[in-house]
C-alpha positions as CSV (number, residue, x, y, z in Angstrom):
1,X,0.0,0.0,0.0
2,X,2.9,2.4,0.8
3,X,4.3,1.6,-2.6
4,X,1.2,2.7,-4.3
5,X,1.0,5.9,-2.3
6,X,4.6,6.7,-2.9
7,X,4.1,6.2,-6.7
8,X,2.1,9.4,-6.9
9,X,5.0,11.5,-5.6
10,X,6.7,11.8,-8.9
11,X,9.9,13.5,-7.7
12,X,10.4,11.1,-4.8
13,X,10.8,7.7,-6.4
14,X,13.3,6.7,-3.7
15,X,10.5,6.3,-1.3
16,X,9.9,3.0,-2.9
17,X,12.9,1.7,-0.9
18,X,11.1,2.9,2.2
19,X,8.0,0.9,1.2
20,X,10.1,-2.2,0.9
21,X,11.7,-1.4,4.2
22,X,8.4,-1.4,6.0
23,X,7.7,-4.8,4.4
24,X,11.0,-6.0,5.8
25,X,10.3,-4.8,9.3
26,X,7.1,-6.7,9.4
27,X,8.5,-10.0,8.0
28,X,11.2,-12.0,9.8
29,X,12.8,-14.1,7.0
30,X,15.1,-12.7,4.4
31,X,13.5,-14.4,1.3
32,X,10.0,-13.7,2.3
33,X,10.9,-10.1,3.1
34,X,12.5,-9.7,-0.4
35,X,9.5,-11.3,-2.1
36,X,7.1,-9.0,-0.2
37,X,9.0,-5.9,-1.0
38,X,9.5,-7.0,-4.6
39,X,5.9,-7.9,-5.2
40,X,4.5,-4.9,-3.3
41,X,6.6,-2.5,-5.4
42,X,5.8,-4.4,-8.6
43,X,2.0,-4.1,-7.9
44,X,2.3,-0.4,-7.1
45,X,4.1,0.1,-10.4
46,X,1.4,-1.9,-12.2
47,X,-1.4,0.2,-10.6
48,X,0.4,3.5,-11.4
49,X,1.0,2.4,-15.0
50,X,-2.6,1.5,-15.4
51,X,-3.7,4.9,-13.9
52,X,-1.3,6.6,-16.4
53,X,-2.6,4.4,-19.2
54,X,-6.2,5.4,-18.6
55,X,-5.6,9.1,-17.6
56,X,-2.9,10.2,-20.1
57,X,-1.7,9.3,-23.5
58,X,0.9,6.9,-21.9
59,X,1.1,4.5,-24.9
60,X,2.3,7.4,-27.1
61,X,4.7,8.7,-24.4
62,X,6.2,5.3,-23.8
63,X,6.7,4.7,-27.6
64,X,8.6,8.1,-27.8
65,X,10.8,7.3,-24.7
66,X,11.6,3.9,-26.3
67,X,12.6,5.5,-29.5
68,X,14.8,7.9,-27.7
69,X,16.6,5.1,-25.9
70,X,16.6,2.9,-28.9
71,X,14.5,0.0,-27.8
72,X,10.8,-1.0,-27.5
73,X,8.8,1.3,-25.2
74,X,7.1,-1.7,-23.6
75,X,10.5,-3.3,-22.9
76,X,11.7,-0.1,-21.4
77,X,8.8,0.0,-19.1
78,X,9.3,-3.6,-18.1
79,X,13.0,-3.0,-17.3
80,X,12.2,0.2,-15.2
81,X,9.5,-1.9,-13.4
82,X,11.9,-4.7,-12.7
83,X,14.6,-2.3,-11.4
84,X,12.1,-0.6,-9.0
85,X,10.8,-4.0,-7.8
86,X,14.5,-5.1,-7.0
87,X,14.9,-1.8,-5.1
88,X,11.7,-2.7,-3.1
89,X,13.1,-6.2,-2.4
90,X,16.4,-4.8,-1.3
91,X,14.7,-2.4,0.9
92,X,12.8,-5.3,2.6
93,X,16.0,-7.2,3.0
94,X,17.5,-4.1,4.8
95,X,14.3,-4.0,6.9
96,X,14.8,-7.5,7.9
97,X,18.4,-7.0,8.7
98,X,17.6,-3.9,10.7
99,X,15.0,-5.7,12.7
100,X,17.5,-8.5,13.4
101,X,20.1,-6.0,14.6
102,X,17.6,-4.3,16.9
103,X,16.6,-7.7,18.4
104,X,20.3,-8.6,19.1
105,X,20.8,-5.2,20.9
106,X,17.9,-5.9,23.3
């Protein structure tokens, strides 16, 4: 849910890592935390892209961006979504590690 909320702050994409971090603080295992952060951010991007697809001329913009980079616009969007999802997963792993460190200190 935080990932979806943070998607609408266009200049603050780094908050996606924070969304993953929260997932990592809730979940105790590394792999489950990574998967939760990854899937959470992936779903937030899917919701955001669907919103853009409905509200704005996203297909045309994606095609133009793809032409600028020299690849298919859809492939570009998939790569960006994958990278963002990896950031969410890494944020969740950081959350799991942070939780483990706090537990050891107590």
